[in-house]
C-alpha positions as CSV (number, residue, x, y, z in Angstrom):
1,X,0.0,0.0,0.0
2,X,1.4,3.4,-0.9
3,X,2.5,5.5,2.1
4,X,0.1,8.3,1.2
5,X,-2.9,6.0,1.3
6,X,-1.7,4.4,4.5
7,X,-1.5,7.9,6.1
8,X,-5.0,8.8,5.0
9,X,-6.4,5.5,6.2
10,X,-4.8,5.9,9.7
11,X,-6.0,9.5,10.0
12,X,-9.5,8.6,8.9
13,X,-9.8,5.8,11.5
14,X,-8.2,7.9,14.3
15,X,-10.4,10.9,13.7
16,X,-13.9,9.5,13.1
17,X,-13.7,9.7,9.3
18,X,-12.2,13.2,9.1
19,X,-8.9,13.9,7.4
20,X,-6.8,17.0,6.5
21,X,-4.6,17.8,3.5
22,X,-5.9,17.5,0.0
23,X,-9.0,15.6,1.3
24,X,-9.9,18.1,4.0
25,X,-13.7,18.7,3.9
26,X,-14.3,16.0,1.3
27,X,-16.9,13.3,1.7
28,X,-14.5,10.3,2.1
29,X,-15.0,6.6,2.9
30,X,-12.7,3.7,3.1
31,X,-13.4,0.9,0.7
32,X,-12.0,-2.6,1.3
33,X,-12.1,-5.1,-1.6
34,X,-10.8,-8.6,-2.0
35,X,-7.8,-8.9,-4.3
36,X,-8.8,-10.5,-7.6
37,X,-5.6,-12.4,-7.8
38,X,-4.2,-12.5,-4.2
39,X,-7.4,-13.0,-2.3
40,X,-6.1,-10.5,0.3
41,X,-8.0,-7.5,1.6
42,X,-7.1,-4.1,0.1
43,X,-8.3,-0.8,1.6
44,X,-8.5,2.5,-0.4
45,X,-9.9,5.9,0.5
46,X,-12.5,7.1,-2.0
47,X,-14.7,10.2,-2.5
48,X,-18.3,9.3,-2.2
49,X,-21.8,10.9,-2.6
50,X,-25.1,9.7,-1.1
51,X,-27.8,8.7,-3.6
52,X,-30.8,7.7,-1.5
53,X,-30.0,4.6,0.4
54,X,-26.9,3.8,-1.6
55,X,-23.4,5.4,-1.7
56,X,-21.7,6.2,-5.0
57,X,-17.9,6.0,-5.6
58,X,-16.1,6.9,-8.8
59,X,-13.2,4.9,-10.3
60,X,-11.5,8.0,-11.6
61,X,-7.9,7.1,-10.7
62,X,-7.3,10.8,-11.0
63,X,-7.9,10.6,-14.8
64,X,-5.2,7.9,-15.3
65,X,-5.3,5.6,-18.3
66,X,-6.3,2.5,-16.3
67,X,-9.1,1.7,-13.9
68,X,-7.9,1.6,-10.2
69,X,-7.1,-1.8,-8.8
70,X,-10.0,-1.7,-6.4
71,X,-12.4,-1.5,-9.4
72,X,-11.0,-4.7,-10.8
73,X,-11.3,-6.3,-7.4
74,X,-14.9,-5.6,-6.9
75,X,-15.7,-6.8,-10.4
76,X,-14.3,-10.2,-9.4
77,X,-16.0,-10.1,-5.9
78,X,-18.7,-7.5,-5.4
79,X,-18.9,-8.0,-1.6
80,X,-17.0,-5.1,0.0
81,X,-16.5,-3.5,3.3
82,X,-17.2,0.2,3.8
83,X,-16.0,2.4,6.6
84,X,-17.8,5.7,7.1
85,X,-17.5,8.6,9.5
86,X,-20.6,9.3,11.7
87,X,-21.9,12.5,13.2
88,X,-20.9,11.2,16.6
89,X,-17.2,11.2,15.5
90,X,-16.9,7.4,15.2
91,X,-16.3,5.2,12.2
92,X,-19.1,2.8,11.2
93,X,-18.1,-0.4,9.4
94,X,-20.5,-2.4,7.3
95,X,-20.7,-4.9,4.5
96,X,-22.0,-3.8,1.1
97,X,-22.6,-5.1,-2.4
98,X,-21.0,-3.1,-5.2
99,X,-23.0,-2.7,-8.4
100,X,-21.4,-1.0,-11.5
101,X,-23.9,1.4,-13.0
102,X,-24.3,1.5,-16.8
103,X,-25.6,3.5,-19.7
104,X,-27.8,6.5,-19.1
105,X,-27.8,6.0,-15.3
106,X,-24.0,6.1,-15.2
107,X,-23.8,9.1,-17.5
108,X,-26.3,11.0,-15.4
109,X,-24.6,10.2,-12.1
110,X,-21.2,11.1,-13.4
111,X,-22.5,14.4,-14.9
112,X,-24.0,15.3,-11.5
113,X,-20.7,14.6,-9.7
114,X,-18.8,16.6,-12.3
115,X,-21.1,19.5,-11.6
116,X,-20.7,19.2,-7.9
117,X,-16.9,18.9,-8.2
118,X,-15.3,20.1,-11.5
119,X,-12.3,18.0,-10.7
120,X,-14.2,15.0,-11.9
121,X,-14.9,16.7,-15.2
122,X,-11.2,17.2,-15.6
123,X,-10.5,13.5,-14.8
124,X,-12.9,12.3,-17.5
125,X,-11.4,14.8,-20.0
126,X,-7.9,13.5,-19.2
127,X,-8.6,9.9,-20.1
128,X,-10.0,7.9,-23.1
129,X,-11.7,5.4,-20.8
130,X,-15.2,5.9,-19.4
131,X,-14.8,6.4,-15.7
132,X,-17.1,3.9,-13.9
133,X,-19.6,4.9,-11.2
134,X,-20.1,2.2,-8.6
135,X,-23.2,2.0,-6.3
136,X,-22.6,0.5,-2.8
137,X,-25.7,-1.1,-1.3
138,X,-25.6,-1.8,2.4
139,X,-26.1,-5.5,3.2
140,X,-29.3,-6.0,5.3
141,X,-28.9,-8.9,7.8
142,X,-32.3,-8.3,9.4
143,X,-34.1,-10.6,7.0
144,X,-34.6,-14.2,8.2
145,X,-34.3,-15.4,4.6
146,X,-30.9,-13.6,4.5
147,X,-29.9,-15.4,7.7
148,X,-30.6,-18.8,6.2
149,X,-28.8,-17.8,3.0
150,X,-25.7,-16.8,5.0
151,X,-25.8,-20.1,6.9
152,X,-26.1,-22.1,3.7
153,X,-23.2,-20.2,2.1
154,X,-21.0,-20.7,5.2
155,X,-21.5,-24.4,5.1
156,X,-21.0,-24.5,1.3
157,X,-17.7,-22.5,1.4
158,X,-16.4,-24.6,4.3
159,X,-17.1,-27.8,2.3
160,X,-15.3,-26.4,-0.7
161,X,-12.3,-25.3,1.3
162,X,-12.1,-28.7,3.0
163,X,-12.2,-30.5,-0.3
164,X,-9.5,-28.2,-1.7
165,X,-7.3,-28.7,1.4
166,X,-7.7,-32.5,1.1
167,X,-6.7,-32.4,-2.6
168,X,-3.7,-30.2,-1.7
169,X,-2.5,-32.5,1.0
170,X,-2.8,-35.5,-1.3
171,X,-0.9,-33.7,-4.0
172,X,1.9,-32.7,-1.6
173,X,2.0,-36.3,-0.3
174,X,2.5,-37.7,-3.8
175,X,5.1,-35.0,-4.6
176,X,7.0,-35.9,-1.4
177,X,7.0,-39.6,-2.2
178,X,8.2,-38.9,-5.8
179,X,11.0,-36.7,-4.5
180,X,12.1,-39.3,-1.9
181,X,12.1,-42.0,-4.6
182,X,14.2,-39.8,-6.9
183,X,16.7,-39.1,-4.1
184,X,17.1,-42.8,-3.5
185,X,17.9,-43.5,-7.2
186,X,20.2,-40.5,-7.9
187,X,21.9,-40.2,-4.5
188,X,22.3,-37.1,-2.4
189,X,23.6,-34.8,-5.2
190,X,21.3,-36.0,-8.0
191,X,21.9,-35.1,-11.7
192,X,20.6,-32.8,-14.4
193,X,18.3,-35.6,-15.6
194,X,16.9,-36.2,-12.0
195,X,16.3,-32.5,-11.6
196,X,14.1,-32.5,-14.7
197,X,12.2,-35.6,-13.5
198,X,11.1,-34.0,-10.2
199,X,8.1,-32.3,-11.8
200,X,4.9,-34.4,-12.4
201,X,5.4,-34.4,-16.1
202,X,9.1,-35.1,-16.0
203,X,10.1,-32.3,-18.4
204,X,11.9,-29.1,-18.5
205,X,8.7,-27.4,-19.5
206,X,7.0,-28.4,-16.3
207,X,9.9,-26.9,-14.2
208,X,9.6,-23.7,-16.2
209,X,5.9,-23.5,-15.6
210,X,6.4,-24.0,-11.8
211,X,9.0,-21.2,-11.8
212,X,6.6,-18.9,-13.6
213,X,3.9,-19.6,-11.0
214,X,6.1,-19.5,-7.9
215,X,9.7,-18.6,-8.4
216,X,12.0,-20.8,-6.4
217,X,9.8,-23.9,-6.2
218,X,11.4,-26.3,-8.7
219,X,10.5,-29.3,-6.6
220,X,6.8,-28.7,-7.2
221,X,5.0,-28.9,-10.5
222,X,3.4,-25.7,-11.8
223,X,-0.1,-27.0,-11.2
224,X,0.6,-28.0,-7.6
225,X,2.3,-24.7,-6.8
226,X,-0.6,-22.8,-8.3
227,X,-3.0,-24.9,-6.3
228,X,-1.2,-23.9,-3.1
229,X,-1.4,-20.2,-3.9
230,X,-5.0,-20.5,-5.0
231,X,-6.1,-22.2,-1.8
232,X,-4.3,-19.6,0.3
233,X,-5.9,-16.8,-1.6
234,X,-9.4,-18.3,-1.3
235,X,-8.9,-18.7,2.5
236,X,-7.8,-15.1,2.8
237,X,-10.9,-13.9,0.9
238,X,-13.3,-16.1,2.9
239,X,-12.0,-14.8,6.2
240,X,-11.9,-11.2,5.0
241,X,-15.6,-11.5,4.0
242,X,-16.5,-13.1,7.3
243,X,-14.7,-10.3,9.3
244,X,-16.8,-7.8,7.4
245,X,-20.0,-9.6,8.3
246,X,-19.2,-10.2,11.9
247,X,-19.8,-6.6,13.0
248,X,-23.3,-6.8,11.4
249,X,-24.0,-10.2,13.0
250,X,-22.9,-8.9,16.4
251,X,-25.5,-6.2,16.2
252,X,-28.2,-8.6,15.0
253,X,-27.2,-11.4,17.5
254,X,-25.6,-9.7,20.6
255,X,-25.6,-13.1,22.3
256,X,-22.9,-14.2,19.9
257,X,-20.5,-11.4,20.9
258,X,-18.0,-13.7,22.8
259,X,-18.1,-16.4,20.1
260,X,-17.5,-13.8,17.3
261,X,-14.5,-12.4,19.3
262,X,-13.0,-15.9,19.4
263,X,-13.6,-16.3,15.6
264,X,-11.8,-13.0,14.9
265,X,-8.8,-14.1,17.0
266,X,-8.8,-17.5,15.2
267,X,-8.8,-15.7,11.9
268,X,-5.6,-14.0,12.9
269,X,-3.9,-17.3,14.0
270,X,-5.0,-18.9,10.7
271,X,-3.7,-15.9,8.7
272,X,-0.2,-16.2,10.4
273,X,-0.2,-19.9,9.5
274,X,-1.1,-19.2,5.9
275,X,1.7,-16.6,5.7
276,X,4.2,-19.1,7.0
277,X,3.0,-21.6,4.4
278,X,3.3,-19.0,1.6
279,X,6.8,-18.1,2.8
280,X,7.8,-21.8,2.7
281,X,6.3,-22.1,-0.8
282,X,8.3,-19.2,-2.2
283,X,11.5,-20.3,-0.5
284,X,11.6,-23.6,-2.4
285,X,10.9,-25.8,0.5
286,X,10.6,-29.5,-0.2
287,X,7.1,-31.1,-0.6
288,X,7.5,-33.0,2.7
289,X,8.1,-29.8,4.6
290,X,5.1,-28.1,2.9
291,X,3.0,-31.1,3.7
292,X,3.8,-30.8,7.4
293,X,2.8,-27.2,7.3
294,X,-0.4,-27.9,5.4
295,X,-1.3,-30.6,7.9
296,X,-0.8,-28.1,10.7
297,X,-3.1,-25.6,8.9
298,X,-5.7,-28.4,8.3
299,X,-5.9,-29.2,12.0
300,X,-6.4,-25.5,12.9
301,X,-8.9,-25.0,10.1
302,X,-11.0,-28.0,11.0
303,X,-11.3,-26.9,14.6
304,X,-12.2,-23.3,13.5
305,X,-14.7,-24.4,10.9
306,X,-16.4,-26.8,13.3
307,X,-16.7,-24.0,15.9
308,X,-18.0,-21.5,13.5
309,X,-20.7,-23.9,12.2
310,X,-21.7,-24.9,15.8
311,X,-22.1,-21.3,16.8
312,X,-23.4,-19.5,13.7
313,X,-25.6,-22.0,11.9
314,X,-28.1,-22.7,14.7
315,X,-28.4,-18.9,15.4
316,X,-28.9,-18.1,11.8
317,X,-31.5,-20.8,11.0
318,X,-33.6,-20.9,14.2
319,X,-37.0,-19.3,14.1
320,X,-37.2,-16.1,16.0
321,X,-40.4,-15.0,17.8
322,X,-42.5,-12.3,16.1
323,X,-42.6,-9.1,18.1
324,X,-45.9,-8.5,19.9
325,X,-47.9,-5.3,19.5
């Protein structure tokens, strides 16, 4: 993250959504998206305007030739987190769904913004691209049907991540066995032919593909190295989305406060474990070493998933009494 953005974000959070400098007096929010490639959370300050119940942000990139990275991220995953200053001097944090406006609606909304702030007219004049206008719709967790949908989605994502983790462990186990078998045949130092044979396809092309995906992992085939990174990214994205929803769930289900605090802390522990795995992956660690780390992650994840499901699913799916008049 650029130092300028980091300073603005820190000032925003420390001062209830108010900042100085070039953004002083501007209507500013913090927008957190999930990286389209990395799966990691990325936070950016953005000028916004209210439009009824929704908030509008503009992918101007100061009139640059390309869309900002956050716009590409929300196109890949429209669920975002918004931080907004309140009249009380605090920062409200909530989940939202991003919808890219189109056609006449987009043109009207951008023209209105350019009239409010001529800088946006200058941004559009400076670039050949059409600057997108994105509407942010706050996620409503008060609807029982929404509760059930969240519970179903949680179980579904957990099942997918479990399956991906099982496949990854099996792949690493096979790679470790192949590496051990190669070492027995070639001896401790090996040979050029043995080095080529360590990839699943047994070819120089396979080693090149692996290096292109993760530099420094010649003992893994490209597909397996990519699988490791894809799983880590998916897990980062899932926990980022959950963290965004926890604040809303806590307001809707105050009895879950302690459980949600535990889940937040477990997310931090899992994140550190994933970072250690990624560091091993890029350092060229042997498949057996990676398998040990993935096994450790699997144990933590299964405990975490089981706890989340035991705490959240019953709360989200039980019938709640109707209020009496």
